[in-house]
Structure formats: structure tokens, C-alpha cells
N, C-alpha and C positions, 0 to 999 in steps of 0.2 A: 185188340182186333186180329184177326187172322191173317196170316200170309200164306200165300201157295208159290212154292220154288219149285225149280226142276230139281230132279231126284240127281244126287250126286255121289261121288265115290268120298271116302275117309277113312283113315286109319283109325281102329273102334279098340278099345282095349281088348275085347273078348278078342280078336282076331290075332290080338300081335303077337302070339307065340309060337299059333300055327302058319302065321304069314312069315314071320320069321325063318321059322323051317323051311318052307316053301323058297324063301328066297335065297336061303344058304346053300340051297340043294339043285337050283336053277343053274342053268350055263348063261351066266351076265354076257356074254361075251355074244352070242347069239341071239338072245334076247332082250328086248325093250326095256331097258328097267321103268319107264314112265307107264308101258302098257301091262308089264307085268302087274304094277301097283295097283292102276285102274281095275285088272280083273279079278282079283283078289280082295277084294275091299267092300265093307257093308255102305251102305246108305246112311247119312245122318238124319234118321228119322224123327230126332228130337228136334232138328232145325226144322221139319215140315209141320206146320203147328197142325193142321187138318187131319194129317195122318197118323199123328200122336197120340196114344189113348191117353197120357198122363202128359200134357205140356209143359213145358217149364217156361218160367217168364221170362222177360225179353232180359230182363236187368241178372239172370242168374251167368248169362254169358259174359265172357270177357275177348275181345278180338284183337288179333294181330293179323298185319298184311306183311308178308315177304315175298319178293321177287329178284330174279336174276340169280345173281352170286351164293356161293356159300353162307348160311347163317354164322353168324360172328361168335364166339366165345361167351363174347361180353354180353353179347345178346340173349344167349341160351338163358344166362343168370339172371339177366332182367325178367324174362318170361318166368322162369321158375319161381323169383321172386313175387309174382302176384300168386303164384298155385297157395306158397307157403303164406302168407299175409291174407288170404281172402279162400282157403282152402273149401269152402262152397259152392266156388265158381268153377265153370265149366270155361278150358282157355281153347281156341280155336286159332289157327294159323291159315289164314288165308292166302294161298299161295298161285304163281303161276308155274307154265309146262317147265320153263328153266329152273327154276328154284328145286323142281321135284326129281331133277336130275340128280342132285346131289343126295348120295344115299344116306350120309352121317344127319340129314334132316329128318328122314322117313324114321332113321333110328332113334333120334333122340325124341321124337315125337310117340313113338312106339315104346319106348322106356320110360314115358312121365307119362303116359295117357292123355295126350294130348292130339287134338283131331285136326287133320289136315284139312283143308277144301280147296280145291281145285276154281281159281274165281273164273276163269273162260267156261268151265263147265255151268256155274249158278248165272252168272251175267251175260245173258244171251240178249240180241238185240232186243229181243221182246219185254225183256226186264230192264235195260239200262239206262233209258229214258234220254238215246240218242248218244250216249257218252261214248259208247265202245271206241267210234271213229276217234274221238278224242285222246281215249286211251291208247289207242292203237299210234297215234301220233307222235306222243310222247314218249312209250316204248320203243317207237322207232328213229325216234332222234338220236343226233350222234355226239356226244357216246347217248344213250336211252335215260330221258330225266325220270328216274324213278320216282322221284319226291311228289312231283305233279299227276305222276300215276296212279299214286298210292292214294294223295287227297282225293281225286276222283272216284275210286273206290270205298274209301270210307265213309264217303259221303250215302254213299248206296249202301251200303250195309248200315248204317246206323239207320236209313229211313226201311229199310226192308226187313232188317234182323233186330234191333234195337239192340237195349244193352251196353257194355262198357267198349270202348276203343281206347286200344294204346301205341303208340309207335313202339317198336321193338329196342331202341337206345335209350327208352324212360326208366330209371331208375327209381321204383315206385316210393321205395322205404326213402330217399333221397329226396322225392319229389314230395309227398307230402307229410314226412315229417311224425308229428304227432297227432296230425290231421286224420279222419277218414272221409273217404266217399259217402255222398247222400243219394243213396243207389231208388230213393222214392221221390227223388225230386223229377219233374219235366225233363229237367235237363239240368247238365252240371257240363260247366267249362271250366280250363284253370287259368288263370292270371299269374304273370311273375311276378315277382316284387319290380316295383318301378319302369313297369313295360306293360305293354297290351295283350291282348288273348291268344294263346296257343292254340293250336288245332293237332296237338298229339295225346290229350286226353280228352275223352269227349263221353259225354253219357247221355243215353236218351231210354225212358221209364215205357215208352209205348213205341209200340209199331207205326209206321206209314205217318211218323207228323211231318204236317203240311210245311212245317220249317225246314227242314231236308230237301224238300221239291222244290222250295224258292231258292236255298243253295245251289240245287244243282241248276236251275233256270238263271241265276246271274250269272255263274260259273260259262256256262252257253254263250250269254250275251258278252261277254269278255272275248271270247275265243272271236266270238264273229267281227270284234273290232277292230276295223286295218288299220288303226295308232298305235298298236301295241307293238313293242321294239319286236322285230325278226330276228334279233341279232343274239339268240339264247338257239339256236338250233343246230350249230358244229360244237365239234371238239376245237377248243382254242383258249385263248387267255381269257376269256370273259367269262370266267366262274361266276364272276360276282353277278353280273347282267342279268344270267341265269335266274341264278337264287333271287336277285330281287324280281323279274318277274314274274315267277313261280308263288312266290309269296303274296304276291298282287294277284294274281290271276285265279289261282285254288288253293294255295297256304292261309293263314294266320290273318292275313292283310284283308284276302278276302271273306273269312268267316267273322272276324269283328265286323265288318261294312252290312253284313247280315244281320249278326245279332242288333246293332244299333236299327237300320231301316226296319226290321219286323219286331221292333220296340221288345226286345226280350232283356233289352240293357238292365232294365226295372221292373220286371216282373219276379215277385214275388215267390214264384214257384221257379225259379229260374237260381242255382247254386253258382258260384265264382268261387274255384279253389285258388287261394292264393299260396301258389305253389313257391319252392325255393330255386334261386338260381342255382347252376350246375347238378342241376338234376339228370340234363340229357348231353349228349355228347356232338350231337349237331351234324352230324354225318350223313343224313338222310339225303343230302343231295350230292354226295361227294362223286366227283368223275373218276371215272374208270383209271386205274392206276397206269405207268406207262408202260410196265410189262403188258397189261390187258390192251391197252392199245395196240402196243407194237404185233401181240398176236392178231388180232381184229385186221390191220392192217394189211397183213397177207393173204386176208382171204379177198377173192375176186368181189364177193359179194357185197364188199365196203360201196363197190360203186355205186349199187342200186340203193344204196344208203343215202350217197350224196346225190343219187338225182331225185330221191323224193322228197326232202330236206329242198332244193333248187325249188321243185314246183308248189311246196309249199309256201317259200318267200314269194314267188310271184303270185300265191293267190293273195297274200297280206299287203304287198306293195308293186310299187309299179316299175321296180329296180330287179334289174338280174346282177347281184354280184356274184361275177365266179371268183374273185380274188379271194373271198371268207371261204374256201377250201381247200388254197394252196399246202396248209399245214398239215391236211388230211392227205392232199394227195401225194404230198413229198413223201409220205411213209407208205406209200403201197408201191411194193415193188415188182409185184406179178403184171401190172396193167402202167402203158405208158400212160402221161398225160396228156397226150395227143389224142388219144384212144379214147380216155376217160374224158374230155372236152367234146369228142365228136359224139358220145353217147349221148351227154347233156343237151346237144344240140339238136339229135334227132326228136329226142322227148320235147322238146319246147318247140320243134316245128309243130306237133301233132297239135297243141295248145290251140282249143276257139279263142280267137282273138276277143269276142264278146265277153266271156269272163277273165281274160288275163289281159291286161292292158299294160304292155311292157313301153316304157318309152325310155327308158336309163341302162346303159350296158357299163359296168364297170368290170374292168378287164387287167388283167397283168401284163400284159403286150400289145401290139399292135394289132397283129393276126390274128388274135382271138376276138379282139374288139370290133375288127373289119367284119368276121364271119358271122358273129351274132348281130351286128348292124342291120343285116340284110334281112335279117326276121323279122326286124322293127317294120309296122308299117311307116309307110312315110307320111302320114297325117299325126304319128303320134311325135315324128321327130321333128322337134321347134328348137328354138331360142334356150328356153327355159333349161330342157333336156341336156342340149350342149353346156349349156355353161355350169349345171350339177355336175357333168362329167370331168369337165376342167376343173372343180372344184374337189372331186372326188381323187382325181390324179395330185392335185397339190394337197392333199390331207395325208394320201399316203406316200408324200414325197418320190413319187417315180416320173422321175425329169424326165425320161423317153416318152413315157403316156403326155406329159404336161405340154412338153415341145409338140409333139405329134398333133394335138387337138388345137393345141395354140395357133399352130399354122392352119389349119383346116377349118377353124371357126375363130379368126382371127377378132371379128365384133361382139362374140358372144360373153368376152368376159365383160362386156361395158353395157348389159339388159340389165342390171340391177344392182345400183351404187351399195347396197348392204352385202350383196355377194359378192360383190367385187371387193370390195373390201377384206371381205374371208379368204377371196383366193388369195389375193396380194399377201395379206397376210402369212399364209402359209407358203408360199411359193417364195416367199422371199429367204426361207429357211431352206431353199434348194439349192437356187442358184441365182446371185445377183444379178447378172445378166438379162433373166426373165422380167425384174422391175424395170431395169432398163429399159427394155425393148416395152413395154408397157406402159410405159410413161411418154416414149416418142410416139406412139400409137394414139396415147391420150391425148396428147396434143395436137394430133391431126385431127382429131373428133369437135365438132360444132358443140358446145354445150357439155365439155365432159371436163370443167376446171375441179369441180370435187374429187375425181377420180384421179386427175393427175396431179392434186397437193396430196392426197394419200398416198398415190405410187410414190412421192417423193419422200416424204416423210417415212416411208418404211425403207428408203433406199437411204435415208441417213441412218436407220439402225446400222446398217452395218458400214458406211464410210461417214462418219459425224464430221468428218474436217470440209464434207463438201457442201456441208448443211446451209452457208451466207452462199456460195456461189450458186446454189441451187434457187437456193430464195431470191437471188436477183434475176436469174433466168428467166423464172416465172413470170415477176414483178416485167420486165422488161416484155416479153412476151406479149401484154395485156397492156401496150402504153395507152392502145386507143379506147378502155375501158374507160368509164367516169370515176371520179373522186370515191363515189358513192360505192359502183360496183368492186375499187380497188379495197375498200375498206372490209365489204363484204369476204372478197379473199382473203383478206387478211384475217377475219374472225374466224373463216375456216381452217386454216393453219393452225392458230392458235388454239382450237378446239383438236384439233388430230395432236400437237404437240404436249398437251395432257395427256394422252395416253405414257409418255416416258415420265410419266414426274415421278413416281416412285423411283424408278431407274436413273435418273439425273441426281435424287440425291444422297447417291451411293458412292461413296469418296474412292472405291477401289475402280467404279466404272467407266470406262474411257469412253464412251458416249458422253455423260453429264459433265466430265474433266471438258471435252472439246468442246462442245455448245457452249458452257459457259467463260471459257476460253475466246468464243470465238466474237460472243456477245459484249465480251469486255471490251473486245480490241474493235468492235465495229463502230461505224459515223452514223452507220443508218439509222434515221428516229423509227420507222414504221418498225424495223425489227426490233429494234428496243424498244418499243413497246409492246410487243408480243412476248419477249422473253422477259421483259417486268411481271406485266399479268402473270405469264405461266410460273415464272420460277419467284418471284419477290412475293407477288398477293397469294399466291397459295401454298409454294415452301415455305417461305419466310414465316406463313403463319405457321406452319408445321412446327417449323423450329421454335419458333415461339412456345408454343404448348409443349414443346418437348422443354422446353427450361423453366415451366413452369412448375412440373412436375419433377425437377430435380432437387435435391436437398439444399443444396446454395443459390438457388432460383433468384433470391435476391441481390446476390451481389453479382449476377451474371445477365450480360445479353445476349438477346437471343443470336447476335453475328458470332458473339463467341463459341456459340456450338457450329458453328462452319468448320469443317473437318480438314479442308487443305486449303492452303493458300488460294488457286484459282477461283473456291465458292468465296472465299473471304473478299478476293480481289472486286469480284462481282457485285456481292452487296455493299461493299465501298464506294463503289463508280458511281459520279456523278450523277449520270444519267439514269441510274439502276435506284438510287438511294431512297429508301421507303420510310417514311415514320410510322411506324406500328402504334395504333390508337391504344390505349389501355383498355 
């Protein structure tokens, strides 16, 4: 099947000497190197099958992709290893305009009879199956996600041009060993030892195989899925999150799912190459170096990139997270933070509320929160959105914002019991006074017993000596309750104490020692009942299992494994003695 492609520039061997002479004589300071390159090279007629009098087969080509930075020396050697192993194959490196700015790449191509093809010249909107918007999105991330952009391009290349695709970081000799690629199979994919498929080595015999169109459509659906994490759009410490999202959305995980769904897993015309681990260096998704980031940070254009990512986040979620960009903004010396936030605010105001439903604002300080809160329609401001803002401030341990939000929305924290527990757990690590205040507020709320006990238990994590006092206080407040209701409270109290189970067993843990001591000294039957259940029935069993695994388990009893006097005192206490059935 033939394929028609736009005419595009390339470096051709027959032009290499004259091109090089012209290049050396040109004044590069006055001429744009990329434009000079475009103006003085031929069209790759062999890739335009209908215009080629002697068309080559798709499998005669080995394709590579390189974008952005200079091509590493190791990667150049990997490309040359293909030429040495398969001298009859034509090597093509697909590049973007940024890569073409590096003169050493052009010299490398000329010296080794390798063709360079401009991706943007070939894959115009007419030929890109609507992927260009996604490719621009990935290239405009902060820093650029070259890995995802490369994934999208390679599937287009496989569809239109077929042949073999390889990542530049692949050492083909290490990858294949004594094996050979079956170029006559409809498809070939690589499969690492003890691992699923990779997408760094692909072979397609025919042009315009429907399978690659299927892969492209699957990717487009993933990008339209609002539940995908938007956390990989910025330079930060979350490199692993970006890598994970890229693998799922465009990379090996995506390809594997498509192979299975399309029925290629057991197709006799599909070959799987069992490759060796260690054949790649897996730097395809490497973030920019610190030096590069510092250089970018000096450029005011980075602000536009931040705004692009803000809008992208809002398209996929209902939350505007300004704090996500703190690390980048701190690196920008030419523009003040207030000015950057102001520019973001202007762009957010322009958004159509029909397409962008903003419900939550996560800001570093009160001023920014209030500024952007005014942009949210009143109907979008609700208990749920306020509770999420409280949770976010607690998770980020932003005491100033949490205090402000709690004073502004004091009852939103009680809107959902599960959410309340998460907020309490996070805020307990900021300031114990917050937990104390929430306990007091919970007592004023009818039907908030669960939350009150939950808050009390979190408070005990910081002040374990107050456990029994707080317990008695809760029970005294509930004197009007029936015995059945009191029993229910005790059950909740017991359940929450289980959160601290393993912590209490640690002999070095002050919390565990204090609670065990308090239990041993207490004369409250209900309180003893809880401690017996939590510590004896569960922890005693844990200790018993430990003893069974010990070499001298026959000569020791579980109580012998109590690591300190207070634990032994508890387990030997008359009211807590527990006979463990064999």
C-alpha cells in the first residue's frame, strides 16, 4: 500500500560535500543555521512511495527520533551499531527544530550517510490524526516530556512509513545478542526478560496497518480521561509520577494493553523478541539538568509555560493548585511572584465557565486564595470544596492557611466523617492546638460522636498520658446515653485505638508504654475492656505467633516476649490476664 507524505527536507549523501562547503563558507552569525539547512538540502524521494521510481520496502528503513537537546555520543554510537549490524538498512533520524539547531547532529548525519527528517514538516495536522495538539502539549510541559512526545510520533511513523523503530538509547547488540529481527513478520515487539513489553523496538512490515491507528485512538481516549493524574505537568520532585503516567498513557503499558485488546498476543504472524535487560539506559524521560532549569528560569517566557500548564490542569480537574508552581516561580529572577500570579489570574478570568468548572483553590497564602476565590462562581463554592481546601492545607502542613480556612469554614470539617479523619490525621502533625479546638467544636455538634472520639485518639498520639482522662471526659459527657449507646461509643473507641496497634508494641515507643501503664493502673472496667481487646486479643496473638517462630518456642511463653516491665505488668494484670488457646 502506498503512502503520500508532504515534501520535506533531509540531508542526503550526494549533497553532503557541497552542503558542508557552503556551510563552512557561510556567516553563521548572520544566517539562521536551521533555515540554511532547509534551503540547501533535497527531498527524501524514497520516502514518498508514489514519486519514487524504485520504491523501497518499508522494512528497508530504521527510524529514530530525537528532539530538543544535543544528541549524546553514546546514542550516536547506538545508531551506528545498527548500520554495522544491518548495512542494507537506511537510517533515518526524525528531528524537531530544536534538535536541528545543533550543528554536531547535522555533521554526524552527513558523515555517516544518515537522513534527518523534520517531524513538523511531515506530520502536519492533515497527517497527524489530531495528535499534534497532544504533541505540543507534551513538548510545552515544564520541563518538556520528550518521552511522551516521542511515543506519539513513533506510532505515526509506524503507521505511515512502517519499517523498524528504535529508541536512541538502545544498544542493539546488547538487546538482541545472537537473535535476529524477523523483518518479514507483520509485527515484531520486544519483551524483556521477566518483564512485559516495551515500545523501544518496533517492527512493522506493511504501511498503514490498522493496529497503529487503534493505538493512536486509545491514546486519544486516555488524554480525554479526566481521572488521569495532572500531577506530572511541572518540574518538581514528582519525576516518578510523570514516568508512571507516561508509561500508562502513551508508553509500554499502553502498547501492551493495545496488543492484548487487538488480539495480537497469540497471532502467529506477530513475533516477540526476548531481549536482554540492561540494553537501554532508560534516560528517555530524563528531566532537564539543574543547569538547564536555571537557564530557563532566567527567561521570562517561562511564565507563559506556567500559564499553559495552569489552563491544562483546569481542563482535566476542577482544582486550581497554585502551590504546584512554587518551586519554578522561586527560580525566576526576572519576574516577581505577584506579577506571575497576576498573569495567571488574568488568564483564568478569560476562561469560559461552561468548559472550566473551578471548585477548589489551593494557594500558598491567604492573599492568593482570596484573589482567586472571587473568580469561582458562588454555585461552585460549597461544603465539599471548602472541606477539600482544609484537607489540602493540612496535608501541606500550611498552618497559616489551615487556621484561616478553619476559622472561615468551622463546620465544613464535619461534612464527611472519612474526610474529617484525613484532615485530623494531617493537622495533628502541624499543631496539637488545632486538634484540641476541633475536639471542643465536635462536642458542640449534635451527632458528631464519631468525630469527637477520632479527634481524641489523634490527640492521644501527642499526649498519651491524657488518654484515660480524655476517655473519662467523653464518657461523663454522655451520661444521658443508654447503656447500648455507651457500648457503641466504646466500640468506636476500640476501633480507633487499633490504628496504633503496632506502634504500641514498640518497646521504645513512649505512647505504647504510657497507654500500657495507664491501663495497668486503671480501675475502670470499660476502659480495661477496651485495652484487653486491643492489646491482649490482638497483640498477645501477635506475640504468640512470634514465639512459635522462635527456635526455643517450646520453652517460652508468649509473655516472655514482652520487651519491657510495663508490658509484662499489663499482661500479668489480674483484670487483663488472657489465656490463649493453643
